[in-house]
BAPANU-776143 format. One record per residue (C-alpha): residue in one letter; x, y, z. Coordinates in steps of 0.02 Angstrom, whole numbers, padded with zeros to 5 digits, always signed. Example, Ala and Ser with C-alpha at 12.3 -4.5 7.8 and 13.67 -1.06 7.14 Angstrom:
<recs>
a+00615-00225+00390 s+00684-00053+00357 
</recs>
This chain:
<recs>
m+01119+01930-01994 m+01109+01966-01793 t+01130+01867-01652 h+01074+01853-01478 p+01147+01754-01328 s+01050+01565-01304 f+01090+01453-01164 r+01124+01278-01181 a+01082+01140-01023 s+01228+01010-01003 w+01200+00849-00977 i+01266+00884-00803 a+01108+00978-00767 y+01017+00819-00837 a+01080+00718-00718 c+01041+00844-00560 l+00865+00837-00620 f+00886+00656-00621 a+00943+00648-00454 s+00810+00779-00390 g+00674+00661-00427 a+00736+00525-00360 a+00787+00605-00200 s+00623+00665-00182 l+00536+00493-00255 v+00628+00436-00080 y+00583+00557+00015 e+00383+00551-00010 l+00410+00340+00014 i+00532+00347+00165 w+00391+00496+00240 f+00235+00374+00207 r+00326+00241+00317 h+00349+00368+00461 l+00209+00439+00447 s+00094+00292+00446 l+00172+00215+00612 i+00101+00375+00706 f-00065+00403+00601 g-00092+00225+00567 a-00116+00161+00390 s-00286+00180+00366 l-00389+00266+00202 y-00384+00418+00290 a-00232+00434+00369 l-00137+00382+00193 s-00229+00511+00113 a-00201+00655+00219 v-00015+00636+00207 l-00020+00601+00025 c-00125+00790+00009 a-00005+00856+00122 f+00131+00821+00031 m+00048+00892-00150 m-00008+01044-00089 g+00184+01094-00044 l+00225+01040-00192 a+00098+01116-00300 a+00138+01293-00160 g+00313+01286-00192 a+00308+01300-00360 w+00169+01412-00373 g+00267+01530-00254 m+00426+01511-00342 g+00355+01553-00515 r+00299+01721-00425 v+00497+01766-00361 l+00561+01720-00542 a+00452+01852-00618 r+00506+01971-00518 l+00697+01922-00535 s+00675+01928-00723 g+00828+01941-00816 t+00964+01873-00662 e+01100+01782-00745 p+01115+01571-00769 g+01251+01550-00662 k+01154+01620-00506 l+00982+01543-00544 i+01096+01382-00555 r+01169+01421-00359 i+00983+01449-00289 y+00945+01290-00372 g+01097+01203-00276 l+01042+01275-00129 l+00850+01222-00127 e+00937+01040-00145 g+01053+01076+00004 l+00930+01151+00100 i+00801+00989+00045 g+00936+00858+00108 l+00960+00951+00273 y+00788+00960+00335 a+00781+00766+00287 l+00892+00740+00409 c+00831+00862+00527 f+00641+00759+00489 p+00677+00629+00647 l+00657+00788+00738 g+00490+00824+00682 l+00413+00670+00691 g+00456+00671+00898 l+00379+00836+00909 l+00219+00764+00808 e+00197+00618+00917 k+00217+00726+01079 l+00088+00842+00986 y-00025+00706+00914 p-00096+00624+01074 l-00188+00790+01136 i-00309+00791+00973 l-00369+00613+01010 p-00521+00595+01095 a-00522+00492+01249 s-00665+00350+01182 g-00505+00307+01047 q-00640+00321+00908 v-00550+00415+00767 g-00657+00537+00674 l-00674+00653+00533 v-00574+00813+00645 v-00454+00684+00699 h-00428+00647+00511 l-00419+00841+00461 l-00299+00884+00594 e-00206+00726+00523 f-00185+00828+00360 f-00139+00998+00456 l+00010+00916+00553 s+00071+00818+00395 t+00072+00976+00305 l+00156+01083+00465 l+00285+00928+00457 m+00311+00926+00265 f+00304+01094+00202 p+00456+01146+00232 a+00553+01019+00125 t+00403+00997+00008 l+00382+01200-00035 l+00566+01170-00112 m+00528+01032-00217 g+00387+01105-00284 a+00499+01270-00315 t+00640+01176-00404 l+00552+01150-00586 p+00519+01340-00603 l+00675+01390-00572 v+00759+01249-00672 g+00660+01292-00809 c+00702+01465-00800 w+00893+01442-00814 a+00871+01304-00929 t+00759+01411-01055 g+00853+01556-01025 n+00698+01642-00970 q+00628+01627-01164 t+00466+01609-01185 e+00486+01511-01356 r+00592+01393-01273 v+00453+01327-01147 f+00383+01182-01232 s+00578+01103-01299 q+00656+01154-01146 v+00504+01088-01006 s+00463+00920-01104 l+00645+00886-01064 l+00679+00930-00909 y+00491+00861-00819 g+00538+00720-00931 v+00702+00688-00840 n+00655+00739-00686 t+00500+00621-00689 f+00618+00453-00749 g+00734+00502-00588 a+00575+00484-00486 v+00537+00327-00577 f+00715+00256-00512 g+00701+00312-00358 c+00539+00232-00331 l+00600+00067-00405 f+00779+00083-00307 t+00692+00111-00144 q+00579-00022-00128 f+00683-00144-00216 f+00845-00122-00150 a+00899+00016-00058 i+00752-00025+00107 r+00826-00211+00095 l+01004-00184+00069 w+01025-00016+00195 g+00879-00011+00289 v+00754+00145+00311 q+00875+00270+00376 g+01011+00210+00249 a+00885+00246+00112 t+00863+00427+00172 w+01059+00445+00182 f+01051+00378+00004 a+00944+00527-00051 v+01042+00647+00064 a+01184+00613-00023 l+01128+00631-00172 n+01049+00826-00120 a+01220+00856-00071 v+01286+00818-00225 v+01181+00923-00340 f+01203+01075-00189 m+01403+01032-00229 l+01405+01042-00412 c+01270+01205-00436 y+01337+01281-00293 g+01513+01265-00330 k+01528+01214-00520 a+01389+01333-00571 r+01474+01358-00752 i+01483+01183-00802 f+01280+01161-00827 y+01242+01277-00980 s+01347+01362-01109 v+01302+01522-01208 e+01299+01486-01385 s+01256+01620-01532 s+01115+01561-01639 p+01026+01660-01788 a+00913+01781-01746 q+00733+01740-01834 p+00682+01882-01934 a+00526+01988-01852 t+00381+01919-01985 r+00423+01751-01924 k+00418+01787-01742 r+00244+01857-01753 k+00175+01731-01836 t+00246+01600-01724 q+00155+01709-01584 q+00000+01724-01682 d-00005+01535-01679 t+00028+01498-01516 e-00087+01656-01425 v-00262+01596-01382 s-00384+01717-01313 p-00422+01735-01132 a-00579+01620-01156 i-00495+01482-01247 g-00341+01517-01104 v-00446+01482-00946 l-00535+01322-01027 v-00356+01242-01084 f-00295+01298-00901 a-00465+01216-00813 m-00465+01067-00951 f-00272+01028-00882 a-00318+01059-00658 y-00441+00917-00696 s-00318+00806-00791 g-00242+00823-00647 m-00360+00767-00543 a-00403+00602-00666 s-00238+00564-00682 l-00215+00541-00483 s-00405+00465-00449 s-00341+00321-00609 e-00190+00289-00511 i-00288+00248-00374 l-00419+00151-00457 w-00302+00065-00585 t-00213-00002-00418 r-00350-00059-00352 i-00392-00168-00498 l-00201-00226-00516 v-00195-00294-00340 f-00321-00429-00410 p-00190-00502-00530 m-00025-00420-00449 g-00048-00451-00259 s-00028-00351-00114 t+00140-00355-00098 l+00268-00190-00087 y+00324-00240-00230 s+00159-00222-00332 f+00149-00076-00292 a+00310-00016-00340 l+00300-00086-00497 i+00115-00004-00515 l+00185+00194-00468 a+00345+00162-00577 t+00230+00104-00736 f+00133+00262-00689 l+00276+00364-00678 s+00359+00303-00829 g+00237+00330-00964 i+00228+00495-00885 a+00424+00544-00912 l+00418+00474-01086 g+00267+00549-01138 s+00365+00716-01079 l+00524+00673-01153 t+00476+00620-01343 a+00338+00769-01340 n+00428+00884-01438 k+00476+00774-01578 l+00297+00711-01570 l+00188+00831-01592 g+00300+00970-01690 q+00271+01156-01702 s+00103+01184-01744 n-00066+01183-01677 r-00026+01152-01497 v-00199+01198-01454 l-00309+01068-01532 k-00168+00944-01515 f-00188+00974-01303 v-00392+00949-01313 g-00349+00788-01456 i-00240+00699-01326 e-00343+00736-01195 i-00507+00668-01276 a-00394+00498-01340 i-00327+00488-01159 g-00517+00468-01117 v-00583+00367-01269 f-00429+00258-01219 c-00478+00229-01041 i-00686+00218-01079 a-00618+00073-01208 i-00520-00041-01098 l-00668-00048-00969 p-00747-00189-01042 v-00578-00295-01044 l-00602-00294-00861 a-00722-00388-00873 n-00614-00544-00895 l-00506-00476-00735 a-00563-00634-00652 e-00505-00768-00793 w-00353-00664-00803 t-00316-00672-00647 s-00337-00860-00608 l-00231-00878-00760 a-00080-00803-00654 d-00125-00889-00493 r-00097-01051-00605 y+00080-00994-00661 f+00104-00926-00489 y+00083-01067-00399 s+00172-01206-00554 l+00353-01271-00514 d+00390-01151-00680 s+00369-01002-00609 s+00509-00882-00575 p+00562-00733-00468 e+00605-00660-00639 k+00458-00728-00721 i+00334-00666-00592 l+00423-00476-00589 l+00385-00465-00810 i+00202-00529-00778 r+00158-00423-00678 s+00253-00273-00748 l+00132-00323-00900 f-00032-00315-00807 a+00013-00127-00752 f+00086-00075-00942 t-00058-00123-01014 l-00186-00048-00934 m-00062+00146-00861 f+00044+00158-01008 l-00048+00241-01149 p-00147+00357-01042 t-00014+00384-00914 f+00091+00451-01093 g-00020+00539-01162 f-00027+00640-00967 g+00156+00668-00981 l+00137+00739-01164 l+00020+00872-01128 f+00134+00949-00965 p+00237+01039-01104 l+00091+01069-01207 a+00000+01163-01069 n+00161+01267-01022 h+00201+01306-01195 i-00005+01359-01225 h+00041+01485-01085 s+00182+01538-01118 y+00121+01692-01186 r+00017+01744-01073 f+00131+01753-00892 e+00286+01841-00889 g+00433+01730-00870 v+00455+01545-00863 g+00458+01530-00692 k+00287+01585-00685 i+00239+01477-00823 l+00285+01343-00751 g+00232+01379-00568 n+00076+01403-00633 t+00042+01227-00754 y+00109+01148-00617 s+00028+01203-00480 i-00159+01189-00544 n-00113+01017-00602 t-00053+00957-00422 v-00210+01061-00350 g-00318+00944-00471 a-00203+00801-00406 v-00255+00834-00223 l-00454+00838-00265 g-00424+00653-00335 t-00332+00601-00215 i-00464+00653-00097 l-00648+00627-00185 t-00591+00462-00280 p-00591+00352-00114 f-00727+00468-00030 v-00857+00500-00142 f-00820+00411-00331 i-00792+00212-00268 p-00920+00239-00126 l-01039+00295-00250 w-01025+00235-00393 g-00894+00090-00383 i-00715+00046-00480 r-00759+00038-00659 l-00904+00156-00654 s-00783+00279-00560 l-00675+00258-00687 y-00794+00290-00829 w-00893+00462-00781 i-00703+00513-00737 y-00667+00493-00942 a-00829+00538-00980 v-00830+00700-00906 l-00656+00746-00988 i-00714+00687-01163 l-00875+00809-01147 f-00738+00974-01083 g-00637+00933-01243 v-00772+00901-01371 y-00838+01075-01281 v-00659+01165-01287 l-00648+01105-01464 t-00805+01198-01513 k-00724+01351-01432 v-00578+01328-01526 r-00644+01292-01709 e-00788+01438-01649 f-00920+01352-01697 k-01078+01436-01673 p-01169+01444-01498 v-01293+01311-01575 l-01188+01211-01661 s-01073+01202-01509 v-01219+01152-01410 m-01286+01019-01511 v-01106+00934-01523 s-01097+00937-01351 g-01289+00877-01329 a-01232+00716-01462 v-01077+00663-01361 l-01165+00674-01200 f-01308+00582-01255 v-01199+00476-01326 l-01084+00440-01158 v-01265+00450-01056 l-01332+00300-01184 g-01164+00207-01180 k-01140+00178-00999 g-01227+00042-00995 f-01135-00058-01121 w-00963-00002-01088 v-00973-00027-00888 p-01123-00135-00849 e-01199-00140-00664 i-01108-00229-00549 k-01165-00400-00520 t-01167-00492-00377 q-01248-00656-00459 k-01088-00747-00488 a-00914-00730-00462 g-00802-00645-00562 q-00945-00606-00692 g-00998-00413-00669 n-00875-00392-00520 f-00706-00412-00468 s-00747-00580-00367 r-00595-00701-00339 l-00593-00876-00431 e-00479-00990-00332 v-00352-01108-00443 n-00409-01284-00475 v-00586-01233-00417 p-00712-01224-00552 a-00820-01081-00569 e-00981-01164-00575 r-00947-01218-00398 i-00943-01048-00311 r-01068-00940-00259 l-01030-00765-00223 l-01141-00735-00056 d-01098-00530-00071 y-00983-00399-00136 k-00942-00237-00109 e-00796-00093-00192 g-00753+00007-00039 e-00665+00148+00014 f-00517+00046+00076 s-00535-00112+00000 t-00671-00216-00130 i-00726-00379-00004 s-00821-00537-00070 v-00885-00669+00019 v-00919-00828-00062 e-00969-00999-00034 d-00913-01176-00087 k-01077-01262-00159 e-01023-01435-00105 s-00933-01406+00069 r-01011-01241+00103 a-00860-01145+00155 r-00878-00983+00166 t-00721-00857+00142 i-00691-00687+00147 y-00576-00576+00015 l-00507-00410+00025 d-00446-00365-00140 g-00446-00537-00194 f-00338-00608-00042 s-00406-00737+00032 t-00433-00684+00239 a-00520-00816+00323 t-00604-00968+00294 v-00747-01054+00386 s-00848-01218+00380 s-00947-01350+00488 s-00827-01478+00444 f-00698-01513+00565 s-00541-01369+00559 g-00640-01298+00431 s-00636-01137+00575 t-00520-01204+00701 y-00367-01091+00688 m-00503-00940+00717 q-00566-01028+00871 a-00403-01090+00943 m-00334-00890+00917 g-00475-00832+01029 f-00478-00999+01150 v-00316-01064+01210 p-00251-00888+01249 m-00406-00855+01364 v-00396-01022+01453 l-00198-00983+01455 h-00232-00837+01583 p-00313-00866+01750 s-00447-00725+01753 p-00443-00631+01583 k-00549-00464+01589 r-00500-00356+01483 v-00448-00424+01298 l-00403-00347+01150 v-00409-00443+00958 i-00344-00355+00799 g-00409-00383+00635 f-00587-00445+00632 g-00584-00555+00471 t-00750-00661+00487 g-00746-00622+00678 n-00731-00776+00736 t-00569-00776+00873 l-00669-00606+00947 g-00827-00729+00931 t-00727-00837+01041 a-00649-00717+01156 s-00818-00632+01198 l-00907-00795+01244 f-00765-00816+01404 p-00879-00757+01589 g-00832-00597+01643 a-00715-00543+01476 e-00712-00368+01402 v-00648-00364+01221 h-00620-00233+01117 g-00588-00259+00939 v-00473-00154+00827 e-00499-00178+00606 i-00433-00030+00477 d-00579-00082+00353 k-00770-00022+00425 n-00826-00121+00291 v-00793-00288+00354 l-00914-00275+00487 k-01045-00270+00382 f-00998-00437+00317 s-01001-00527+00459 k-01166-00552+00460 w-01115-00692+00325 f-01006-00774+00474 s-01128-00766+00608 q-01145-00951+00645 w-00973-00940+00668 n-00943-00785+00757 r-01069-00805+00888 d-01142-00637+00821 v-00991-00566+00903 l-01043-00378+00856 n-01220-00384+00957 r-01128-00442+01098 p-01144-00312+01252 n-00955-00347+01295 t-00897-00310+01136 k-00831-00158+01075 m-00748-00096+00908 f-00648+00019+00853 i-00596+00064+00646 q-00422+00111+00656 d-00253+00052+00606 g-00206-00077+00734 r-00031-00021+00777 a-00088+00136+00805 y-00238+00091+00911 l-00123+00030+01021 k+00016+00144+01027 w-00112+00290+01094 s-00233+00198+01186 q-00214+00201+01380 s-00292+00036+01411 e-00194-00106+01482 y-00241-00291+01438 d-00238-00457+01494 v-00229-00542+01329 i-00195-00468+01152 i-00229-00563+00991 m-00152-00536+00864 e-00241-00588+00670 p-00205-00476+00555 m-00175-00499+00363 s-00036-00595+00274 p+00131-00543+00337 l+00196-00497+00186 q+00068-00391+00134 a+00119-00227+00096 g+00103-00139+00276 v+00077-00282+00384 v+00257-00301+00436 n+00198-00155+00558 l+00121-00266+00664 y+00278-00379+00648 s+00409-00282+00706 k+00520-00276+00867 e+00452-00103+00901 f+00267-00155+00903 y+00309-00315+01005 e+00381-00181+01115 l+00237-00061+01117 a+00122-00225+01139 l+00204-00270+01270 s+00234-00110+01375 h+00025-00132+01348 l+00011-00320+01424 k-00045-00323+01620 e+00094-00408+01725 d+00019-00558+01705 g-00037-00533+01517 l+00006-00601+01384 l+00002-00587+01182 v-00021-00726+01054 q+00043-00682+00857 w-00034-00782+00720 l+00093-00841+00612 p+00045-00910+00447 l+00181-01053+00393 h+00089-01063+00219 l+00121-00877+00169 v+00270-00863+00232 g+00450-00936+00192 p+00595-01025+00329 e+00698-00900+00333 d+00505-00774+00365 a+00475-00878+00481 r+00624-00894+00589 s+00632-00717+00576 i+00449-00674+00632 t+00495-00810+00798 h+00688-00727+00840 t+00604-00552+00828 f+00447-00623+00976 d+00589-00716+01054 q+00702-00541+01059 v+00555-00465+01150 f+00465-00559+01262 p+00551-00628+01434 e+00436-00798+01423 f+00371-00874+01261 s+00323-01030+01179 v+00238-01113+01024 w+00045-01172+00994 n-00018-01268+00870 s-00202-01259+00802 f-00190-01445+00726 l-00149-01385+00571 t+00029-01396+00515 r+00018-01222+00420 i-00042-01105+00561 v+00054-01101+00731 m+00040-00973+00887 l+00175-00887+00958 v+00117-00847+01131 g+00232-00706+01233 s+00218-00667+01394 r+00332-00587+01558 q+00289-00740+01660 p+00297-00928+01643 v+00149-00994+01551 t+00080-01144+01656 l-00075-01270+01614 d-00209-01272+01727 k-00301-01414+01728 n-00423-01368+01880 h-00461-01177+01771 f-00480-01282+01600 e-00614-01396+01696 t-00696-01265+01785 l-00698-01184+01625 m-00778-01331+01520 g-00936-01317+01634 n-00988-01155+01527 v-01086-01234+01395 q-01029-01112+01266 l-00866-01143+01296 k-00881-01318+01289 q-00971-01334+01120 i-00818-01203+01063 a-00700-01342+01119 e-00798-01509+01057 e-00802-01417+00890 m-00600-01421+00904 k-00578-01592+00963 v-00552-01549+01133 n-00642-01643+01244 s-00506-01668+01378 f-00365-01589+01455 l-00256-01674+01365 d-00334-01616+01209 f-00286-01447+01237 a-00130-01481+01309 d-00073-01553+01133 f-00092-01394+01073 y+00052-01355+01150 i+00234-01362+01042 t+00370-01296+01147 d+00450-01182+01270 g+00529-01039+01161 k+00706-01057+01251 r+00726-01221+01163 l+00696-01164+01006 s+00883-01046+01015 p+01000-01167+00892 f+00862-01158+00754 l+00828-00964+00776 a+01022-00931+00787 g+01091-00819+00651 a+00900-00768+00598 g+00842-00565+00543 a+00773-00457+00677 i+00620-00370+00599 t+00611-00183+00629 d+00552-00030+00548 d+00710+00004+00517 s+00738-00148+00408 p+00566-00237+00375 l+00647-00404+00316 l+00470-00476+00279 e+00407-00341+00153 f+00553-00409+00034 s+00514-00613+00060 s+00570-00700-00088 v+00401-00780-00062 s+00329-00630-00116 l+00362-00688-00284 l+00366-00867-00264 p+00260-00946-00158 p+00338-01081-00036 l+00327-01264-00074 q+00235-01389+00030 w+00381-01466+00102 e+00454-01280+00141 t+00313-01274+00270 d+00319-01419+00319 e+00494-01410+00359 s+00468-01216+00453 f+00326-01325+00563 l+00467-01474+00608 n+00581-01339+00651 l+00462-01298+00778 l+00402-01453+00819 r+00575-01550+00850 p+00610-01478+01037 r+00446-01544+01089 l+00521-01723+01089 g+00565-01770+01277 q+00454-01626+01326 v+00347-01605+01450 p+00210-01452+01467 e+00218-01365+01657 v+00048-01414+01726 k-00049-01372+01875 g-00178-01446+01959 m-00141-01645+01961 s-00071-01764+02079 t+00083-01852+02066 q-00006-02003+01987 e-00100-01884+01870 q+00050-01797+01798 e+00129-01977+01784 v-00026-02034+01661 f-00009-01867+01580 n+00158-01863+01530 r+00149-02049+01450 a-00005-02003+01370 y+00054-01834+01297 a+00217-01938+01261 v+00110-02017+01138 r+00028-01864+01071 t+00206-01832+01027 a+00240-01993+00939 q+00082-01971+00836 r+00106-01818+00765 f+00319-01872+00731 g+00233-02020+00639 l+00106-01939+00546 f+00254-01806+00482 v+00369-01931+00434 r+00245-02005+00302 r+00221-01829+00228 y+00374-01725+00240 h+00491-01742+00076 g+00628-01601+00079 p+00795-01586+00174 g+00835-01725+00305 e+00695-01835+00251 n+00811-01985+00256 f+00829-01926+00466 f+00656-01923+00490 s+00627-02070+00403 s+00749-02168+00511 g+00686-02097+00675 n+00822-01973+00690 y+00708-01823+00720 h+00857-01700+00767 g+00993-01768+00637 g+00839-01697+00526 
</recs>
């Protein structure tokens, strides 16, 4: 019996592939962070960066496939060393990436319009610049899979299916590890730079092993050669006609588009029960990749050796059927979310259980289809193993065409599919087309006669079109949670809520609901309660105060910036001040379309002549703006939502300070009910590090305070206040907040920042490198009422014996004011002595406020 040489990859080879996949995912996540600080976190910018990353991968795979076709016969050791060299170059480029970022920061302002309004041309240039910056590294990343596949198979096409199944699965499991380790541990423990060094270390280890110890990666073994007749039979079973080959290739490209589109759409669904925190997005991505990895790893054992074209088509159809069949279940998403909320806010919850529940949501929706996508990759490579010369070219072509499809999915889903059809209908049509495509290819594989092929395809099309109404009913806007993804609040009966408006937009799902009893209206973004207004006292006081307090404190505010629109109340209040030109920045243009439901409270702000809106990421707008402002008002989303930390970091506050005029001031929204006690300390400490002067103010709600920062001390001016109260509109706003006198306004004041030094000692600073808020325990377990009260009381305690700086008063008036202010302070403490039930409660009860 004759023998021929065969190569068997060792466990070290798979370990290196695992490390390579982990490092690549770390870079993707870290570079996204870096680029979002330049381009912003708008949908257009994020899509441009993601497309640029994947285009590099596709180009690298395609190019390496052609290079390997010319290097056929190269001994395995050399291929391993080349692989190690590529990994080393990736790590080296990662170390140089900050230099590229610095150059990008110099180039980017040159393409921005003077108006500050960013349009399509700028977003296309963002894609181009992102590609230029990341292309060298992503090109090398994409080149590694064909290269590894070539030496792992010994360039023997008959081993493509079994080897690629393992290689791709292990590499993808490495990406799963990279995702979870980076988002849960690496950045929290070591910072962004530390996570980068971790990935560089992985590249360095792979480089040293591959380049210096190539022989340990494989062994040469002898195996019996198969009889020639058997080999010809296997080849006949595998070969397909050129027409079928093209159809399978096109179908694989379409499945790439479908998979990335689905990831985007599923994420838009899963944020409702899982939330929009960093942990939730990490779990969604990890689940998506895990399904693909496991599918690839098990493909060889599950699918056998025969009828692989039929199995490929069958899996594509099965994925489509499952993804459509599960759509009616999503009609119950509001109930599932409500159940998850009840547990999240219950006393029985724990971080571990919350993570498990969120993982189950992601697993239930995504695992089976992603498992199917994982089965497809080795199948597609095997089907084309006799159409291209060499394993490298096979892998390069299939990987690149699938990735190009994914790029199309990234572009089409947010900008075409969702605006045109919404979320569920987009999923339906994506998979309806996949089923129809699969059936058509099936008729060709089974060699149906043309008439029969048309009849079968037509029948499937008829069923799909007719079944659309059953599987995906029209979006309904009559009732919250029925036929839509509007959120239902915990302990609020569904029949008590009226859905006023609803839209599944490009960036987020937005709804406006009204409580039929209180008439309070709430706007939700992706299920998160962004703002609530009502005509009752405190219904929208904090938003009015966010606009009112800084505008009164500043002696003459002419240019004002408000970051975050919400209901428009803050912007509307600021726009009422005489002579003020107000700029607003909102990342989601659709939010502005919902302002009509709050016009009673926001004073129809979008139609006021002194306001101008910019659709942009708040930090990116400020970074590239040439404007200076008298007042900057920060009212973003919850600090714990993914990406929002960029508006609470030390670097951002330094940026904001540089855009303030000499006597300007900045107001930061600090929602104590949404953050933990340590988070509140970190935010306040970071604020204190940047602003020479800062103070704390309160808008009658213990759960929300305002941090006011400036270069110069802030002084209350009684005369200025009374002059402003001569304005009818401003007086009406003041009365709605129960501000009927200068004393009422002064009562907003809590303390000077310098008095908080003991409380802030030892608090962590929030920086771009160390985004502490994203890893808050509150992301997994909400703060208890006593914790919120504790945070407020720790800010309130320094008010004892303290009176704000006031001018415009006689000595006698000052004495009267001081006594009245002391009474107000006593009233505040008296209220919270009765309310607070946490650590130090006994001290407060006995009147020892400093001891508590």
